[in-house]
N, C-alpha and C positions, 0 to 999 in steps of 0.2 A: 394176293401176295404169292410170289413164285421164288423158290430157291433153286437156282440153276447151277449145276456144277461147272466151274470154269477151269479150263486147263491152261496154265500159264507156260507157254513154250517159247514164243519169240515172234518177231514181226514178219511172219510169212505173208506172201502176196495173197493167199487165200484167207488171211486174217483169222487164223486159228487162235493165237494167243501171244504172250510175251515170253521172251527167253529169260530164264533165271539160271545163273551159273555162279561158280565160285570166282574169287578174285583173279585167278590165273586162267580162267576159262578152260580148265581141264575136265571138269565134271559138269554135266548138264542134268538138271533135275526136272522131272515132270511133277508139278505141284498142283494138286486138285484142291480147289476151295469151294466151299458152299456158302457163297456170299449172297446178300440180299439183292435180288434183281427186280425189285418192285417197279412196275411201270407207272410213272407219274401221271401220264395222261396227256392227250394232245391239246387240252384247253390252254395250258400255259407252257407246254413243252412240245412244240410242233416238230418232232423228229419223225421222218417218214417211215423208217423201218426200225425193227428191234432184233437184236441178236445177242448172243453170249460172247461176242468178241471183246477183247481188251483193246481199246482204240489207242489209248495213250498210257505210257509208263515213264515216269521221271524219278530218278534216284538221286537223292542228295547224300551227304556224308552220313546222315543218321536216319533218314526216313525214305521209304519207297512209296510213291503215289501211283495209283492206277485209276483209269476211267473206263467204265463199262457203260455204254449208252450215255445216259445223263448222270450216272452215279459215280461218286468219287470215294475212294478208300485209301487209307495210308497204313503203313506198317512201320513201327519204330523198333529198332533193335540192331542186331548184327546179321550178316548174311548166314552165319552159322545157325542162328535160331530160325532164320527164314527157311532153311532146308530141313528143319526138324519136322518130320511128318506127323509126329504125335501131337504137335500143337494145333494142327488143322488151321482153321480160320479164326481162332480165338484172338490172335494177335492183330487182326485187321480191324480198323476203326472207320466207320462211315462218317463223312463230314458233308456239310452243305446239303443236308437231306431234303430241304425244302426248295432247293434251287435246281434249275435245269442247266447243267454244265455241258457245253459243246466242245470245249478244247482246254487242254492244260498246256501252258507255255513255261519253259524252264527259265530260271534266272541263274546264269552261269557264275556270277561273281556276287558273293554276299557282302555283308558289312558288319564290323564290330561284333563278331561272335554269333551272328544270326544268318540263317539261310532263308531263301524266299522261293515262292512258286506262285504262278498266276493262273487263275481259273476264269475263263470267258463264259459268260452266260448268254442264254438266248430265251426267247419267249417273253414272260412278263417282266423280266429285268434286263431286257436287251439294252445295251449301251452302258452297262455297269461292269466293273472288274472286281473280282475278289482277290485280294493280296494275302497269300498265306505266309506266315512267319514261323520258322522253326528255330527255337532257342532251347538248348539243353534237352532236346527230345520232346519239347512241348509244342504242339501245333495249334495255331490260332489263325482265323481268317477275318478280314475286314473288307467291307464292300465300299468302293469309292466310284464316283463322287458321292458325297453325302447330300441328299435332298434334290439333286438334279441329275439328268442323264447327259452323256456325251452327245447324244443325238440332238439335244435341244440347242446346242451351240453350233451345229453344222447346217449347211444348206440342205433343204429337202425335209420331208416329213419323217422318214425312217432311216435307220442306218444299222450297220452290223460291224462289230469289231472283229477283224480277221486275225490279228496278231497283236501281241503286246510285249514290250521289253521294259524291264525295270532297272533303272540306274540307281543303286542304293546310295552311293556317295552324294548324288545330287538330289535325291528324293524326287526323281522325275520318272514319269511313265511315258514311253513312246508308243503310240498306238497307230496301227494300220486300219483305217476305217473306210468302209464302202457305203456310200449313200444309195438311196433308192434309184438314183439316176445312173447307177453303175459308174460312179466317179470315186476314185480312191484318194484319200488324204493321209498325210503324215501329220499326226497331232501330238502335241506335248501337253501333259497334265502334271502340274506340280502339286505334290501332296501337302506341302506345308502352306503354300499361299493359296491353294485351291483355285488356281487359275488354269485356263485352257487357251492354247495358241495353236493355230494351224501353221505348221512349219513349211509344208510343201504340198503342192497339188500335183499328183503324179500324172504324167501325160497319158492320154487314152490309147495311143498307138506307139509302137516301137519306132524310134528314129532311124533315119537312113544314115548309115556309116560305112559305106563301101571303101575298101582299101585303107581303113583306119583301124588302129588298135584301140582307140578310145575317142570319145566325143564329149566335150563339155556342153551340157544342156543350158543354153541361154535363152531359149524361147524362140529363137529365129531359125532353128533347123527344120529340115523337112522330115516327114514321117512316112512310114510304110502303111500298108493296109492291115497289118497284123496287130490285133489288140494287145495291149500291155496288161498282163494278168498277174498282179502281185500275189505271192503266196505267203511271204513272211518277212520278218525283220531280224537283223542281227547287229548288235552294237558291241564293239570291242572296247572295253573300258581302258585298256592299256595304251591304245593309240588314238582313241576318240574317233574311230572310223565307223560309220554306219553303212550297212548294206541292206538294200531292198532287193529281194530275189523272187523270181517266179519263172516266166519264160524269158527272162532278162536278168541282168545284174547292174544295179546302180550303186555307186560308191560316193560317199560324202564325208568331208572332214569337218564340216560345221553344221550339218543337219539342215542346211538351207539350199546350198548349191551342190549339184550332183554331176557325177561323171558316168557316162554310159560305156561299159566295157563291151566293145564290139566283137570280141572273139567268141563270145558265147552265142550259139545259134538260137534264133527265135523259135525254131521248131521243137526244141526240147524244153521241158518244164522241170525246175528244180524241186525235189521232194524234201530234202533237208540239207543242212550244211554243217561242217565241223571246223573247229579252229584249234590248233595246237598251242596257241599263245606263244609261239616261237617264230611266227611269220608264215606258217604253212596253213592254207585253207583248202578244204576239200568240199566239193559239191556233189551230191548224188541226185540223179534225175529220176523221173518216173519210169524210165526205160532201163534203169540200173546202169546208166552211164556214170562214170566217175571222172570229174573234172578237177584240175588242180590249179591253184592260184597262189602266187607268192606276193605277200603284202609289200607295199612300197612300189609296186609296178602296176602294169596294166594288161599284161599278157595272161590269158587263160588257156590252159593246156588240157586236152582230153587224153587221159592215160588209159582208160578202159571204155570201149575197145579202141585199139590203135595198132599201128604197125609194130610199135615196141612191145605192146602186150602180146600180140600174136607170136613174136619171136620168143619172148620169155616163156609163154605158155607151152610152146612146142618144145623148148629146151627142158622144161619140167616134165613133160610127158615122156621125153626120151630118157630121162633119168628115173622114170617110173615112180614119181613122187605120189604118195597116197593122198595128198592134199588137193589134187586137181582132178577134174573129171570133165568129160565132154558135155555132160548134162548136169548143170548146177545152177543155183539161184542165190543171189545175194540177200543175206538177212540183215546185216548191219555193218557199220564202219565205225572205228574208234581210234583215237590216238593214245598211245602208251609210251611214256618216256621219249617223246618226240618222234616216235615211229608210228606209221599207219598200219593198222591191222584190219582185217575183214573177217566177218563170220559168214560162212558159206555153207549151204546145205547141198550135199552131193547126192544125186539120184542114181547111184550105181545099183545095178540089179543085185538084190540081196544084201547090199551093203550101204543102205541109205544111212547117212550120218551127218552130224553137224560138226564142222571143224573150224578152228581158228588158224589163220595163216597170215604171214607177213606180206604186205604189199610194197615192193621196192619201187617207190616213186622215182627216185633218182635214176635207177637202172632203166626203167621204162622210158623215161625222157631221153636218156642217153642213146638207147636203141632207136628211138624215133627221131633223133636229131640228124639232119642231113650233114653229110661230110663233104664240104666243098673241096675241090682239088683242081689242079691245073696241070696240063701236059707240057713239058718242056723237052729240050733236046740237050744232050751232052755227048760230044764226040760222035755225032751222027746216030746216037741212040736216044730214043724217046723215053723219058722218065715221067713218072707221076709223082707229084708233090702235093701233099695235103696242106691246106691252109689252116692257120690257127683260128679256132672259133672263140676260145676263151681269151680274154685280153691279157691274162697273166699266166705264168707257168706254175708257180706255187705261191701259197699264201700261208703265213704263220703269224700267230699272236705272241707278242713279247711283253714282258713287264706287266702281266695281268695281276690284278689285286688278288690276294689270297682268298680262296673260296670260303674257308671257314669263317673268316672275319666279315666279309661283305654279306654272306648269306645268314649270318648270325646263328650259327649252330654250335651248341655246347657239346663237347665230347669228353668221355672219360675212358681211362684204361682200366680194365678189370680182368686180369689173367687168373686162371685157376691155380690153386696151390700145387707145389711140387710134392710128389709122393716118393717115399723111400722104397717102395716095392720094386723088385728087380724088373718086373714086367712093365712098370710105369703106368698101369691102369688104375683108374680111380674106383673106389667102392662107394657104397651108399653113405658112409660116414663122411668121407672127404667131399662128396658132392653136396651133402647137406651143409657142410662148413662153407663151401663156395657159394651156395645159395644165400646163406646168411650174410656173407661178406658183401655180395652184390646188393642185397636188401639194405644193409647198413649204409652202403655208399649212396644209394638212392635217398635214404633218409637224411643223410648229411646234405645232399644237394637240395632237398626240400626245405631243410631247416636253416640254410645258410642266409636266407633273406631276413636278417635281424637288424635292429637299428644300430647297434654298436659294431664298429668295424674291427675285425681281427687284426692283430699286428702283421699277419701274413695273409695276403689276398688269395686264399685257396680253401675250398670247403673241406679238403682232406687234411688240412694242417693240424687241426685239433685231434685227429685220429691217431697220429703218430708222434705228436710233439714230445711225449714223455718216453717213447719206446725206441725212437730212432737211434739212441746211443747204444742200445743192445742189439742192433741189427747184425753186426759181425758175430756176436756170441750165438745168436739163434742159428745163423748159417753154419757155424762151427758144429753145433749140436746135430744139425740135420746131416751135414757132410759125414759125420762119424756115426750116423745111425743111433744117436743117443736121445732123440726126441720120443716122448711117450706116445704122441699122437701119430707118428709116422708120416708127418708132412711138414712142409716149410712154406710159410706165407711171406712172400717177398713184399716188403713195404712199398718199394718203388713200382710194383705192379698194380697199385690202386691209387691213381692220381688223376687229376684233371689235365687234359691236353689243350694247350693254347695255340700251338703252332703246328698243325698237321700239314704234312707235305701233300701237295696236290699236283694234278697234272697241269699242263700249260694251257688249258682251255679256259674260256671266260665263264664266270659264274652265271647261273640261270637268272638270278635276280640280285639286286643290290639295294641296301638300305642307306639312305642319306639323311643325316641330321642337318640342322640349320648351318648353312655355309660350308658343309663338307663337300669333298670332291673325290674323284677317282680318275685314273688315267690308264690307258692301254696303248700299245704300239702295234700297228699292223705292218708287217714286213712282206712286200710283194716282190717276188722274183719274176722279172719280165722275160719276154722272148728276146732273141738277139736283135730283131729288127725294130724293137721298141725305141731304142736310143739312137739318135743320130750321132754323128761324129762330135766329139767334144770340141773340136776346133770350129765346127760350123756354127753360124749364128742361129740363135733361136732354139738351142738344144732343149732348154727347159720347157719352152712353149710346146715343142713337139712331143715331149714326154707327157705333158698335161693333157694333150689331146688324145693320146692313146691309153693312158692309164691314170685314173683319178678316183678318189674316194669321196663319198658324200656322207654326211652325218645328218640324220633326220630325227628331230626331237618332237615327240608327240605334244608336249606342252612347252613351247619356247618361252612362255612367260614365267615358267617355273625354273627352267634349267638353261644354262648357257654352255656352249661348246666352243672349243678352239682346236684347230687342226694345224700341226706344223709338219711340213714336208721336208725330207732330206733325200737328196738324189746321190746315189753312189754309182757313177758311170762305169767304174772298173769292175763292178760286181753285178751289173744289171739289176740293181736293187733299189727299191724305193721304200723309205720308212715314213709312216704317217703316225705321228704322235697325237693322240686324241685325249682331250681332257674335258670331263663333264663336271660342272660345278652347280651347286644349288644356289638360287638367287635369294633365298631367305624370305620368301613372301608367299609361298603357295600352300602352307599347311598351318594348322592351328596347334596349340599345345594339347597334348594328350598323354595318357599313360603309355607305357612301353608297348609297342605293337598295335596300338589302336589309333583311329582317326588318321590313317595313312593316305596320302595322295598317291594314287596308282597311275603310273605313266611308264614310258618306255623310250628306248633309244634304238635306232636302226642305223647300222653302218652298211653301206652298199659300195661295191666296186662298180663303177659305171660301165654298162655294156656287158655285165657278167650274168644277168638274170636269165636263168634257163639254159646257159651255155657252158657253165663250169661245173665239173663233177670230180669227185675223188672216191676211189674204191676203198672200202674198208672190209673187215671180216664179215660184217652183217649186211651192209647195204652200200650202195653208191650214194654218197651224200652230195647235196647240192652246195657248192661253194660260191663265195662272192658276196655273201650278206650275213649279217649277224644282228639278231634282235635280242635285247636284254631288258628285262623288266626292272623298273626302278620304283622303289617305294620311298616317298618323301615323308618324313615325320620322325617320331621318336623310335629308334631301333629297339628291337627286343633285347633283353639281357643287360639293360643299364639300370642302376639303382643308386639312390642317395643313402649315405651312411654317416653316422656321427663319429667324427675322428676324435675319440676320447683321448688317445695318447698325445696327440699334438695339442689338444685343448689343455690338458694338464700341464704340459711343458710350457705352453704360452702363459698360462695362469701363474706359474712359478716365476716366469720372467718379468711380467708386468707388475705383479704384486710383491715381488722380492721374497716370496715364501710360498709354500704350499702345505696346508694343514689338512690331512686326511682324517677320516673318522677314527674314533678309538678302535672300533671293531671294523677292520678293513675288509672290503669286498673287491677282489681283483676284477670282477666282471662289471662293477659299477662304482668307480671312485667317487668320493665326496668332494664337494666344493664348499668353501667357507662363505657364510652369508655376507660378511662385510667386504669380501674381495670382489674385484671387478670380474664379471663372467663374460668371456668372449668365446662363443662356440665356433668350431670349424667343422667342415663337412667334406666328405670324399664322394666323388662320382666313380663308382666301381663298374667296370665293364666285365661282365661274367663270361664273355666270349673270348676276348683277347687277353684277359688278365691284367689289363691296365687299370691303374688306380691313381687318380690325380685330384688335386684340391678343386672344390667347387668354387668357381670364381664369379658366379652369377649373383643376382639379387634374390632375396627371399623375404617372406613375412613370417615372423616368429610369434606364436601365441601360446599362452598357458591354457590348455583345454581340460585339465584335470589335476587332481592332487589329493593328498592324504597324509596323515601322520605316519603311517606305515605303508609299505608297498602293497600289503593285502587290502588296505582300506581306501585305496585310491578310487575316487569317483569322477565321472565325467561331468563337466559343467555344461549348462545350457547356453544357448546363443546369447541371451541377455547377460549371463554371468561372464562369458568370454569377452564381451564388449567392455564390461565394467572393469575387468581385471587387467585388460591389455591396451585399451584405447587411450590415446592422449586427450580425447575429448571427454573423458569421464569426469564427472563432478560430484560423485558420491563417496569420494575418499576410499576407493576400492582397488586402486592400482597395486599390482603385485611387483611390477618392475618398471623401470624407466631407462631411457637411453638418451645420449646426446646426439643421436642421428637426426638429421634434418629432413630426410626424405620420408614421405608418407604416401599412402595410397591415394587414388584420385578423390575419394570421399573423405580423406583425412582421418579415417578411423583407426588405421594401424600403421606402425612404422615399417619402412622398407630398409632392410639391412643387407650387408654383404660382408665379405671377408675383410674389408677395409673399415668396417664400422668400429666405433670406439668401445663396443661392448655394452653390457647392461649392468645396472645396479639394482639389487634386490631391495624392495621397499616394504612389502607386506603391510599395506596401509590399514587403517582402522577397521574397515568393513571387508577386508579380504579374508579368505579362509585360513591363511597362515599367520594371522595376527594373534599375538598373545598366546603362544603355545606353551602350555605348562609342562615342565620337564617331569618325567616319571621316575627318574633316578638321579644320580649325581652328575650325569653327563648333560651337556647343553641340549636344548630342544632341536629336533630335526623335522624335516618336511620333505616329501617326495612330490616333485612337480612333473606333470605330464605335458610335454611340449610338442607342438605341431609346427613343422617347418614346411612351407609351400612356396614355390616360385611361380605359381599360376598367375598370369596377368601382370607380373612385375619384372620378369626376366626375358630379355630378348636374345640371349646367347644360345638357346637350345629350343627345339620343339618339344622336349620332354617336360611333362607335367609331374615334377617330383613332389611327393608328399611323404614326409617322414615323421613318425610319432615315436618319441623316445622319452625316457624317464631320467630326471636329474635329481640326485640326492644332495640336499643342502643341509648343513648342520651349523650350529652356532647362532640360531635365530634369537633375536633379543625379545625381552618381555615388553609388555605395553608400559606406557608412562605411569598409569595409575597403579598397575601391579608392581612396577619397579619402585614407585614412591612408597607404596604400602610395605613392600619388602624391605626397603631401606629404613623406614621408620621403625618397623618391628625389629629388624636386626640391630638398629642403633639403640633402641630402648633396651633390648636384651643385653647388648654389649655394655652400655652405660650402667645398667643394673649390676652386672657382674663386676664392673670396675669399682662401683661404690661398695659392693659387698666385700671386695678384696681389700679396699682401703680400710673399711671399718674392721675387718678381720685383723689387718696388720696393726691397727691402733689399739684395739681392745684385747688382743691376744696376750700381752704381758700381764695385764690385770686379771684376765680370766685364768691365766696359768697360776699366778700367785694365789688367787682365791681358791682355785682347785687344789693347790698344794696344801693350803691351810685347812681346807675342808677335809682332805684326806687325813691330815694329822689329827684333827679332832675326832674323826671317825675311828681312827686307829686307837687313840687314847681311850675312848669310850668302850671299844671292844676289849681292850686290855684290862680295864678295871672290872668289867663285867665278868671276864674269864677268871680273874683272881678271886672274886667273891664266891663264885660257883665252886672253885677248887677248894677254898678254905672250908666251906660248909661241909662238903663231902668228906674231907679228911678228918674232921672232928667226930663225926658220926661213926666213922670206921674205927677210931681209937677207942671209943667207949665200948663198942661191941667186942673188940678184941680183949679188953681188960676183963670183962665178965667171963669170957670163955676161958681165960687163963686161970681164973680163980676156980672155976668148976673143975677143971682137969688138974689143977695144981702142978702144972708143969713149969719148967724154968722159961723165962722170956727169951725170944730170939729176934735179933735186929739185923736186917740185911744191910750190908755195907753200902751197896749201890743205891738202894732205896733211901738209905739215910743220907747219902750224898745228894741225891736228887731233891729230897725234901729240904736239905740244908740250903741248896741253891735256890729253891723256890722261896724259902723263907728270907 
């Protein structure tokens, strides 16, 4: 076991290491790793030599892969953490440790949120491919085919896979395979069907194509003595063009019939190729030659070295540019924002350095372009007049679709608050406030995807809906320096932008939903001699010969095009109105931004390839062609929402009333159980701000429910079928409708905005059956509804799925409970009536009896009181008489007492 320090520098010819730099290529870092360099052994890994060289390095958006000898490592994270020297090699993970990997092949276009990489094996697993999948930073590998080798299906005993290309949308692997008889094959392996097909047998020798720009290989051509040595494959997913490159270039539009590009010399061998996905392709040879190719044509141009390069290089040396040297070597080439850049190592004495510099392809081609001229005479003087090489004078695009809308980009305006300080500078407090405002704006953007549609289609509407009336008052306080915070927040400075003004250039890519279209107009200003006299016959035909536009569709079975020409002779102007329309048959339903069909459109001015240039501030751009990527499917930024406002309005219209809950919730209005319920939905475009009624078909299901919003539970698949299907026989239906359309298996109803609505049933075995009220208000229930148009709607490619909650009140009791309640209530009521009647009849007698009883009781009490009083008075009189005799005093009688006693007597 050996731990060899590896220096990752870049792809030098002496194979020292790989270049690592930041995203702007301004800083280059020497990163030393102590990774495992264990040599597996020659028994199953027959590699002739061993070195510490990094042979392959492939970077995806989230992961960096490297190959050293037969070992493969990957790093997941950001480039910032990659440059952190304190982490060392802890972030690197070794994969395929028991395999002998001879090459890593990139996959330029991923699919449905995943990225891919291909690892080619040798030794014991020769003829197999490892497909690496990167999803959310997780890396996994799968070896294919399963159980058999590619070599078993090809002629010969042994084979080796030289290159592989993975087409994620088709689940196809294109393989460049060499057999033991030194015969190369183009092979297709399908991952789903597990089938293998030989698409093309590559010729052994380079065909003879003298004085030709290209040659269609039909099998009848003659060949040279130079062997055809394929080095790799490249497949452009956007236009379905396959390239086989080596010491030749083959091009195919159907992977079975090929075109030989004769401009590339057989003495050179291509090392790698680059594609800008805008029609520009660059080839780099083993001798550091740079060749340029424009898609849609057949001409290949050598730009370095060339006469144009020598002219441009000398001009840069005269300007003493520090980016150029007489002793330099090419490290790498790459495209950035449709411009070609190169990494070059300069070997200046004492100033060796690695630089990034712009490679002006258009300017080099213009310098290298011959300037035809003719010599004429005028008044006995000879004059030189240059001929026009470009077929048009100027070209402009008119009526282009708005970039923000077709590229599906959401934009917000968020300006910092105004400060009342005289200097106008912000402090930490105002910056913190601004940061909080931006954070809250992003939170509103994330939370806007809710099932109920707002009255105003804007995420920022709820932010200012109750404060906008005080806008002028806040500004008055700020203008007079009366605000305590010393700042002013303009409410109009935080909003979503739906119509950004853009330049008049065509968008880089366009999204098309089912049946959608877009159009552009190309205005070509011609030279004076392009038009013949308007009076001469065949003027239009002569114009068509000199100036014409062609539209090339990569997938004509998916898109259709129409071109309308208008000729303005008095202005030397031709207008070509181009319209591209989706044919409604090339994509399946999918969620927004997924399962997209990738294709492209190429507009060419005939005869302009490599001849028309326009100088700009950065570069001389090549004119006369335009490639636009087109994605067919459900565009990003579309969603389905429950239009509760219109549903309530329509319910009031068809039911002649609307009864909301006693305790009203403005966010979730109630619907009465006995009323007809007809929901309506909106398709909201979060990019354009458009919001319109959903006019397609959908399937509605009750997928959950509960007596309160907190107790809602999700139903199982069996329960969903019983509660929603017209085929249910268990008396479990929650609702029914008079709609006649059903799914193909007749399990569920298919509804639309024209459907008659639904009636709530809450059958005997349903969860909403016989709800007992907990108070004086009628029973309530919360239904969780799922609306989906998948498989039943042909108006859009979008697979809409919306889950929302409906609050239903006024649910009836069951028949048994209703009967029991009726009997008990009736019994109690009748009992009260009988008691009332008896009370009314017996009350006079009871009253008289009570009066008689009270009279008797009063008499008894009066007689008993008199007897007690008389007895006590007699005793008192005897005692007083004896006392008077003992004291012999005269008797005294009180007049009042005597009167009282007289009254009592």
